[in-house]
C-alpha positions as MATLAB code, in Angstrom:
seq = 'FPPVALRNSIMEWMSRGAVLGLYRSLLRAASAVPTENQRSLALHRIRDGFRKSKDINDEGQLRHLVMMGHTNLETLRIQSAHLKGVLTEDHDSVMDTMNTAQEAVIGADFWERRARGREEEEE';
ca = [
      19.201   -3.854   39.268;
      16.666   -6.655   39.427;
      17.963  -10.225   39.275;
      18.782  -11.613   35.814;
      15.761  -13.934   35.772;
      13.438  -11.024   36.536;
      15.119   -8.809   33.902;
      14.703  -11.568   31.301;
      11.032  -12.022   32.124;
      10.471   -8.243   31.931;
      12.206   -8.173   28.538;
      10.103  -11.118   27.350;
       6.953   -9.383   28.564;
       7.922   -6.139   26.817;
       8.817   -7.998   23.625;
       5.551   -9.881   23.749;
       3.637   -6.628   24.190;
       5.490   -4.999   21.287;
       4.818   -7.973   19.022;
       1.129   -8.125   19.946;
       0.805   -4.384   19.391;
       2.430   -4.721   15.982;
       0.097   -7.619   15.140;
      -2.978   -5.578   16.069;
      -1.717   -2.564   14.109;
      -1.134   -4.721   11.042;
      -4.618   -6.228   11.308;
      -6.173   -2.758   11.620;
      -4.213   -1.477    8.630;
      -5.211   -4.523    6.570;
      -8.852   -4.011    7.504;
      -8.647   -0.509    6.022;
      -7.610   -1.762    2.565;
     -10.457   -0.730    0.234;
     -10.695   -3.780   -2.035;
     -11.919   -7.127   -0.734;
      -9.293   -9.231   -2.542;
      -6.378   -7.123   -1.314;
      -7.828   -6.943    2.191;
      -8.287  -10.713    2.533;
      -4.824  -11.356    1.060;
      -3.210   -8.957    3.534;
      -5.072  -10.447    6.500;
      -4.129  -13.972    5.426;
      -0.433  -13.083    5.021;
      -0.307  -11.321    8.397;
      -1.922  -14.198   10.276;
       0.152  -16.797    8.449;
       3.408  -14.916    9.045;
       2.785  -14.523   12.758;
       1.663  -18.146   13.080;
       4.883  -19.364   11.415;
       7.037  -17.125   13.637;
       5.343  -17.791   16.981;
       8.070  -20.137   18.303;
      11.062  -17.892   17.582;
      13.093  -17.249   20.723;
      16.274  -15.757   19.254;
      16.385  -12.087   20.265;
      18.210  -10.960   17.123;
      15.817  -12.761   14.831;
      12.852  -11.424   16.793;
      14.160   -7.856   16.463;
      14.624   -8.356   12.731;
      11.072   -9.653   12.343;
       9.639   -6.772   14.376;
      11.544   -4.248   12.232;
      10.280   -5.964    9.073;
       6.770   -5.910   10.531;
       6.957   -2.145   11.097;
       8.232   -1.669    7.542;
       5.386   -3.801    6.211;
       2.923   -1.821    8.329;
       4.042    1.459    6.759;
       3.942   -0.091    3.290;
       0.428   -1.392    3.894;
      -0.753    2.018    5.102;
       0.752    3.777    2.077;
      -0.697    1.271   -0.393;
      -4.096    1.450    1.271;
      -4.149    5.252    1.095;
      -3.068    5.127   -2.555;
      -5.780    2.608   -3.458;
      -8.415    4.688   -1.692;
      -7.310    7.731   -3.662;
      -7.387    5.882   -6.954;
     -10.725    4.211   -6.290;
     -12.489    7.346   -5.036;
     -11.155    9.620   -7.766;
     -13.977   11.594   -9.329;
     -15.196    9.609  -12.330;
     -16.388   12.757  -14.121;
     -12.993   14.429  -13.874;
     -11.342   11.310  -15.307;
     -13.816   11.312  -18.202;
     -13.260   15.057  -18.747;
      -9.520   14.480  -18.951;
      -9.999   11.644  -21.429;
     -12.388   13.771  -23.540;
      -9.977   16.711  -23.514;
      -7.152   14.458  -24.653;
      -9.360   12.982  -27.373;
     -10.435   16.461  -28.514;
      -6.802   17.546  -28.654;
      -5.962   14.592  -30.890;
      -9.003   15.249  -33.102;
      -8.178   18.963  -33.200;
      -4.573   18.319  -34.170;
      -5.770   16.001  -36.926;
      -8.189   18.662  -38.178;
      -5.500   21.338  -38.332;
      -3.074   18.963  -40.009;
      -5.660   18.062  -42.711;
      -6.497   21.736  -43.186;
      -2.837   22.613  -43.619;
      -2.422   19.778  -46.164;
      -5.487   21.028  -48.004;
      -4.042   24.537  -48.280;
      -0.750   23.115  -49.531;
      -2.625   21.153  -52.181;
      -4.577   24.279  -53.226;
      -1.332   26.244  -53.617;
       0.133   23.614  -55.922;
];
């Protein structure tokens, strides 16, 4: 085994690499957010969070923050994919769905009035 001082510096180096990799991954994921407001908010929160946490030396707290960062990364990726799907949804198909729903309501109203008319004729 390497001496304790060397092991600690290796662990620090590995932790630093993991944190920097997470930071870059978060920035890339934020850059993929399709709306400008959401993208700039995500980038601001990532940079601000890392800036506030840069002096943390406690290994347990650092692990917790890295785990939270990975969770936030997955959340950001999922939200980004969802927003892209919503924003790129075919406008015509949305309008067709709305028109079909409107026609169904109008049609139901027509048949209801017709049925009432027949009832009135029978009376």
